[in-house]
BAVEXRO-758893 format. One record per residue (C-alpha): x, y, z; residue in one letter. Coordinates in pm, whole numbers, padded with zeros to 5 digits, always signed. Each point is the difference from the previous one (the first is absolute). Example, Ala and Ser with C-alpha at 12.3 -4.5 7.8 and 13.67 -1.06 7.14 Angstrom:
BEGIN
+01230-00450+00780a+00137+00344-00066s
! end
This chain:
BEGIN
+03351+02968-01162m+00294-00111-00209t-00027-00166-00339s+00183-00299+00148a-00319-00099+00182f-00148-00219-00274t-00314-00205-00031e+00205-00309+00096a+00126+00179+00313s-00355+00087+00097y-00113-00357-00064e+00273-00135+00227n-00079+00246+00280s-00366-00101-00021l+00086-00370+00020i+00209+00070+00309e-00294+00185+00157l-00230-00301-00055f+00258-00244+00133i+00012+00212+00316n-00379-00037+00021m+00042-00378+00002g-00056-00083-00368y+00206-00264-00177d+00174+00114-00318h+00034-00187-00328v+00163+00113-00324y-00223-00094-00294g+00264-00142-00239p+00124-00239+00273d-00335-00180+00034i-00078-00299-00223e-00367+00022-00090r-00258+00023-00276d+00024+00358-00128y-00359-00023-00126r-00144-00083+00343n-00061+00313+00212p-00005-00203+00323l+00315-00096+00191y-00117-00360+00020m+00259-00152+00236d-00072+00262+00264v-00376-00003-00063l-00038-00378+00040e+00207-00002+00318d-00190+00300+00146s-00350-00126-00075i+00074-00331+00173q+00149+00174+00302r-00289+00245+00037i-00268-00269-00048n+00163-00268+00212k-00212-00315+00008g-00212+00092-00303a-00071-00288-00244p+00254-00020-00283e-00282-00006-00255e-00137+00329+00137a+00343+00163-00023l+00036-00118-00360t-00349+00125-00087n+00078+00342+00153a+00328+00028-00193l-00181-00091-00322d-00247+00283+00059k+00284+00240+00078l+00187-00088-00321k-00297-00013-00237n-00242+00289-00042f-00290-00005-00245e+00000+00246-00291n-00078+00341+00142a+00149+00348+00020s+00313+00058+00207l-00204+00192+00259v-00252-00284+00031q+00279-00256+00046k+00172+00221+00254n-00328+00045+00189q-00041-00376+00027l+00362-00040+00110f-00044+00265+00272m-00298-00196+00130d+00223-00310+00012y+00274+00195+00179l-00227+00171+00253q-00243-00282+00072n+00159-00326-00117g-00087-00235-00285i-00292-00240+00030e+00154-00333-00100a-00149-00344-00060r+00122-00339+00121y-00148-00349+00032h-00059-00225+00298e-00166-00340+00022k-00345+00151+00045d+00031+00243-00292g+00133+00340-00105e+00085+00263+00263r+00120+00360-00013t+00244+00191+00216t+00165+00340-00014r+00368+00021-00096i+00176+00321+00104y+00274+00174-00196l+00125+00207+00295a+00006-00032+00377d-00134+00333+00129y+00013-00096+00367r+00363-00114+00001r+00211+00221-00230p+00309-00210+00071e-00172-00299-00164n+00018+00170-00342n+00281+00029-00254s+00098+00355-00099f+00245+00036-00290i+00139+00299-00188i+00124-00096-00347a+00179+00223-00249n+00037-00041-00376q-00279-00258-00010w-00050-00092-00368t-00347-00098-00117f-00105-00095-00354i-00349+00031-00146e-00074+00219-00304h+00362+00113+00027s+00286-00037+00245e+00006+00252+00284k+00207+00038+00316r-00158+00214+00276p+00250+00158+00238d-00151-00129+00324i-00259-00270+00072v-00123-00071+00354l-00120-00355+00058f-00236-00101+00278l+00013-00379+00031n+00123-00025-00358g-00272+00231-00141i+00120+00319-00179p-00215+00252+00187i+00205+00319-00064v+00174+00127-00314i+00233+00297+00049a+00158+00198-00281e+00293+00221+00093l+00164+00293-00172k+00327+00169+00081s-00045+00323+00197p+00293+00146-00195s-00153-00041-00347r-00212+00300-00093e-00163-00174-00296e-00122-00298+00201a-00204+00065+00316d-00282-00163+00193a-00242+00078-00285s+00218-00203-00236a-00022-00286+00250a-00380+00026-00009y-00004-00020-00380r+00223-00306+00015q-00235-00172+00245l-00292+00065-00235r+00204-00147-00284n+00070-00311+00209y-00375-00047+00051m-00037-00024-00378q+00306-00216-00068e+00006-00231+00307i-00358+00023+00133p+00007-00339+00178s+00252+00134+00251l-00258+00261+00105f-00278-00251+00067i+00168-00048+00338y+00077+00365+00065n-00099+00177+00323v+00164+00329-00091n+00260+00159-00223c+00276+00245+00089v+00160+00275-00206m+00306+00160+00155s+00300+00216-00081d+00100+00024+00368q-00107+00363+00019l-00360-00100-00073i-00143-00342+00089s-00368-00080-00054k-00221-00309+00008a-00311-00074-00205g-00212-00289-00122t-00041-00149-00346i-00294+00237-00066t+00167+00317+00134s+00077+00292-00227n+00331+00167+00076e-00169+00275+00202d-00155-00270+00222r+00338-00143+00102y+00063+00105+00360m+00294+00074+00220e+00014-00164+00343w+00135+00264+00233k+00021-00158+00342t+00115-00322+00163v-00194+00037+00324d-00307+00211-00084g+00146+00335+00100s-00070+00280-00250y+00299+00204+00111e+00278+00061-00252n-00195-00163-00281t+00090+00269-00252q+00356-00130-00031f-00054-00374+00053a+00298-00206-00122q-00022-00304-00227f+00067-00235+00292d-00309+00141+00178t-00208-00103-00301f+00131-00357-00018f+00012-00057+00377q-00345+00155+00036g-00171-00242-00239i+00222-00308-00018y+00081-00089+00361q-00116-00360+00014k-00287+00046+00247e-00111+00325-00166r+00002-00151-00350l-00212-00296+00113l-00245+00239+00169d-00028+00215-00312i-00058-00305-00220i-00269-00145+00226k-00185+00313+00106n+00090+00300-00215f-00028-00108-00364v-00342-00020-00165c-00176+00023-00335f-00267+00259-00077s-00248-00123-00261d-00103+00308-00199e-00216-00191-00249g+00190+00017-00328t+00333+00034+00183n+00152-00154+00310t+00270+00183+00194f+00248-00155+00238k+00063+00219+00303i+00274-00009+00262m-00029+00220+00307a+00226+00303+00028g+00218+00039+00305y-00241+00247+00162h-00289-00244-00047q+00195-00298+00128y+00119+00153+00325f-00326+00184+00070a-00212-00312-00049v+00233-00198+00225r-00035+00268+00271k-00379+00003-00049a-00023-00377+00044i+00188+00013+00329e-00203+00300+00120s-00326-00178-00085t+00104-00322+00171a+00079+00198+00316k-00328+00193-00022a-00208-00319-00012t+00128-00080+00349k-00023+00354+00141t-00215+00302-00093d-00095-00087-00357g+00182+00303-00143k+00219-00126-00284g+00131+00346-00090g+00002+00235-00298v+00179-00085-00326f+00079+00330-00176w+00138-00042-00353h-00044+00297-00227t-00242-00013-00292q+00135-00175-00308g+00259-00209+00186s-00188-00329-00024g-00214+00011+00315k-00269-00227-00149s+00258-00267-00081l+00151+00039+00347s-00347-00082+00132m-00006-00313-00220v+00340-00115+00130f-00115+00073+00356y-00322-00201-00041a+00193-00292-00150h+00258-00014+00278l-00258+00054+00274l-00173-00328-00087q+00306-00198+00102e+00104+00218+00295k-00342+00000+00169l-00118-00341-00120e-00257+00107-00259s-00191+00295+00148p-00299+00153-00174t+00103+00334-00152i-00253+00283-00036v+00112+00283-00229v-00187+00328+00057i-00006+00300-00233t-00209+00315+00026d-00123+00018-00360r-00143-00250-00247n+00250+00092-00272d+00293-00055+00239l-00155-00330+00104d-00017-00104-00367d+00359+00108-00070q+00153-00176+00300l-00216-00308-00045y+00112-00009-00363g+00368-00007+00100q-00058-00284+00246f-00206-00192-00258a+00284+00031-00253k+00233-00163+00257c-00242-00271+00118r+00233-00283-00105a+00272+00139+00227f-00251+00051+00283l-00128-00355-00061r-00358+00118+00046q-00241+00223-00189t-00100+00323+00177p-00370+00075+00043i-00185+00333-00005q-00282+00035+00252a-00298+00165-00168d-00194+00075+00322s+00033-00016+00377r-00195-00325+00009e+00227-00146-00266h+00304+00107+00202l-00148-00161+00312k-00068-00327-00182s+00354-00004-00147l+00148+00036+00348l-00238-00249+00159a+00053-00258-00271g+00366-00066+00087r+00228-00044+00297t+00319+00093-00188a+00130+00124-00338n-00179+00236-00234g+00086+00346-00133i-00315+00212+00010i-00034+00351-00142f-00252+00249+00129t-00061+00371+00032t-00028+00167+00340m-00356+00106-00078q-00115-00361+00050k+00111+00022+00362f-00204+00315+00060e-00329-00173-00081e-00013-00167+00342s+00201-00030+00320e-00054-00368+00073e+00306-00225-00005a+00071-00162-00334l+00247-00246+00153s+00170-00040+00336e+00282-00218-00133r+00358+00098+00092r+00166-00128-00319n-00120+00291-00212i+00239+00266-00127v-00148+00325-00131v+00207+00181-00265m-00124+00358-00037a+00102+00181-00317d+00055+00378+00010e+00011-00024+00379a+00101+00366+00036h-00352+00117-00070r-00206+00138+00284g-00279-00255-00056h+00193-00240+00220y-00039+00205+00319g-00173-00131+00313f-00220+00288+00105e+00000+00377-00015r-00208+00300+00097t-00164+00192-00284s-00139+00351+00047i-00313+00056-00211q-00264+00267-00032k-00359-00062+00101d-00293+00160-00183k+00037+00311+00211g+00366+00037-00092g+00129-00108+00342h+00307-00223+00040d-00071-00352+00123i+00258-00269+00079a-00049-00345-00142r+00208-00309+00079i+00067-00190-00323i+00115-00359+00016k+00284-00051-00251g+00010-00280-00253t+00297-00155+00178a-00214-00053+00310q-00275-00154-00209i+00248-00233-00172i+00148-00096+00338r-00349-00083+00125n-00060-00212-00310s+00331-00188+00030l+00089+00041+00370p+00284-00253+00014n+00166+00069-00336a+00349+00143-00053t+00025+00326-00199y+00273+00127-00233i-00018+00323-00199g+00151+00062-00344f+00039+00355-00128t+00167+00184-00287g+00013+00333+00182t+00136+00099+00342p-00225+00021+00303i-00030+00360+00116s+00154+00088+00336a-00342+00088+00144k-00165-00322-00122d-00014-00206+00318r-00287-00220-00116s+00202-00194-00258t+00262-00094+00259r-00273-00087+00251e-00141-00250-00248v+00313-00150-00152f+00297+00092+00218g+00329+00158-00104n+00183-00008-00332y+00141-00337-00106i+00199+00134-00293d+00034+00332-00182i+00094+00021-00368y-00061+00362-00088d-00007+00193-00327m+00363+00112+00029t+00124-00358+00033q-00232-00128-00274a+00114+00267-00248v+00365-00068+00087e-00056-00370-00073d-00194+00064-00321g-00302-00179+00148a-00211+00311-00066t+00043+00304-00219r+00077+00336+00160p-00297+00237+00024v+00049+00371-00067y-00264+00258+00083y-00057+00306-00214e-00258+00244+00128s-00240+00123-00269r-00276+00256+00044v-00297-00010-00237i-00250+00285+00013r-00340-00169+00033l-00182+00321+00101k-00146-00149+00317l-00155+00240+00255d+00089+00018+00368q-00304-00201+00106a+00114-00281-00227t+00351+00007+00141l-00137-00010+00353k-00213-00302-00093l+00305-00179-00138i+00196+00072+00321d-00286-00142+00205q-00003-00309-00219k+00373-00063+00060y-00051+00045+00374d-00278-00256-00014q+00211-00250-00192l+00268+00030+00266a-00248-00142+00249e-00114-00360+00015e-00263-00073-00260t-00278-00149+00207e-00336-00095-00161p-00183+00301+00146y+00267+00233-00145v-00050-00152-00344i-00375+00060+00019e+00054+00355+00123q+00241+00081-00283s-00213-00123-00290k-00172+00339-00044k+00334+00182+00018e+00145-00237-00258m-00266+00111-00243g+00114+00360+00043q+00367-00095-00048m-00087-00198-00312e-00181+00298-00149a+00290+00235+00074i+00292-00218-00110l-00192-00153-00289g-00126+00328-00147a+00068+00036-00373d+00221+00308+00045k+00201-00176+00270t+00056-00307-00221i+00094+00219-00297e+00258+00194+00204s+00143-00320+00143l+00026-00190-00329v+00144+00299-00189d+00276+00027+00259d+00065-00377+00002i+00034-00013-00380l+00230+00302-00008d+00223-00140+00273h+00004-00353-00145y+00075+00092-00360e+00264+00261+00082n+00172-00163+00296h-00086-00370+00036r-00098-00174-00324a+00361-00051-00114n+00149-00055+00344l+00092-00362+00085l-00297-00217-00105t-00253+00285-00015g-00233-00164+00251k-00237+00219+00204a-00276-00063+00253m-00294+00227+00079i-00177-00064+00332v-00361+00117-00016a-00220+00101+00294y-00282-00233-00105s-00102-00243-00273r-00228+00249-00183p+00280+00259+00008i+00245-00259-00138a-00235-00056-00294m-00032+00375-00058k+00379+00038-00007i+00028-00292-00246y-00262+00143-00236k+00149+00348+00016r+00348-00132-00088i-00135-00194-00301l-00205+00300-00111a+00323+00201-00016l+00222-00289-00119r-00227-00237-00199p+00295-00207-00126n+00095-00101+00358w-00243-00295+00014q+00282-00247+00078e+00202+00249+00200k-00244+00073+00284v-00229-00231+00199a-00216-00005+00312v+00112-00276+00237v-00267-00039+00267m-00258-00244+00133t-00341-00011-00167s-00328+00031+00191g-00344-00154-00049n-00162+00341-00046n+00253+00141-00245d-00138+00167-00315p+00008-00236-00297e+00251+00216-00189e+00251-00050+00282w+00017-00377-00049h+00182+00025-00330k+00263+00221+00161i+00043-00175+00335i-00062-00357-00116g-00004-00299+00235n+00250-00118+00260k+00214-00175-00263t+00017+00318-00210h+00103+00199+00307k+00285-00248+00064t+00109+00022-00366e+00010+00381+00022l+00204-00017+00321a+00250-00233-00170n+00021+00228-00304k+00069+00299+00222f+00290-00188+00163k+00139-00094-00343d+00244+00268-00111n-00054-00086-00368d-00381+00010+00009s-00175+00292-00177p-00203+00055+00319l+00175+00294+00166k-00260+00179+00214i-00213-00180+00259a-00290+00171+00176i-00071-00171+00333v-00222+00038+00307v+00087-00140+00346d+00275-00228-00134m
! end
């Protein structure tokens, strides 16, 4: 790269790229306009009339007034309202002889891309608290939906990170321009990333493919990034179906799908649509843990409503805590989904929720509710079942289990799998599986239930993209002084866990669990374990990166023992270590102060994710 390739050269090459994609180009200083108005009014007024042909003039005026005037609120709140306008239209008033009427005025034509205006503008001056001139502004129908800040690839002191800092500065100095923002771009040609107005720099993402292929993504060029996101049809699709807000209570985050989420969800929609007319097997969606699978499920559910004309969606998990977590993510995005998800609290409740509608609805349930009976809950065809953690053996149809009778003889028992029971309950539904881990080669049951892979985004790809952190394994041996009988019992326990956990197995294992609890929770065992953890943490981990550590305990009582032992040895670590687990009705009273309620658990989880929080060590169980 020669020093002659300047920021201006890069800007010009980018403009040429967009012109080749069919965008019109304008040079900011050539346009006569109000520098304090973020909207390109001439283009906006022409576009809104063209898109809403035949709409009453009063309604168009009312819609434009709403678009230009936002009530006092934070930038994120204004942007959230604007995105609703952009995705769903503006409800506008007008008068007729018999009184006031309302209609919906649309800011974009999603069905006919050619009916929209796409403009790339450079050196577009805007004045608010100060005068600023972003490098590139993309206008959709006169609305400034993308702000791109460019840096020269030949200047070592100014890179993509400098572009990010400049974008954040713009949000302070010319915030009104960002009311209408869909996403922002920081680029120095070598690195190009997109994010939203709430994204930290590490949440800005590359877009590494134009067509959904994951090949050669490691060395994706800048044109792949811009063509991947900003092709006209693709950009409209992203705006309408792949941008949402997650309401986290005190904070609201704006989220745009990553390239792996976008293409996988699109494939899943097509696979599901085909399955509804054939065998009901929508396929398996494998995206590695930490790569945004829950949000992919939200985008999928949103898009499915339009594709299949408002089906009822049933989301199945295999544990209550997973049900709560996934339900929570959907609930945070309920405005985007345009309906509030519901948790079924019993089989009868689930049956009534299904019977009480002929379409729509996002219903969460655990698989255990299906096992309570084999009668059909609903025979409707417009039901789509989304199974989370679909790799688990629970979803099998039927298998043969060899058990011992009282005399010690082997007997064969045919066990009906949960998948068969769910199929009996919803015989005409379509099924799609979501998983964060690969299906083993010998696991035929998962494919029998859901079909083949729809999309694979594995750990290697996710780490390469920065979507997840790399995981390194270091083997450590701690001498717990367990005898051979104990070790044999542990081996048997792992063998048992590898099998499907049917109700009779749970009952059978309760006595064994008591033995395991006594062995692994013995005082000497806990002392050996905690001594080793403290030594390893203080000498090798406390001052590495953010110093965060997680201890996974065998059971809730053992988690509490580990916690108390750590504080007994390190009494000044009250803020440094915490137990993050669900409380139970029969917990000892002293536990309540430590575990707290559901809100406290969420606060601890947030603190653990916060690099600057004093909470460094989390003790968890089954998380």
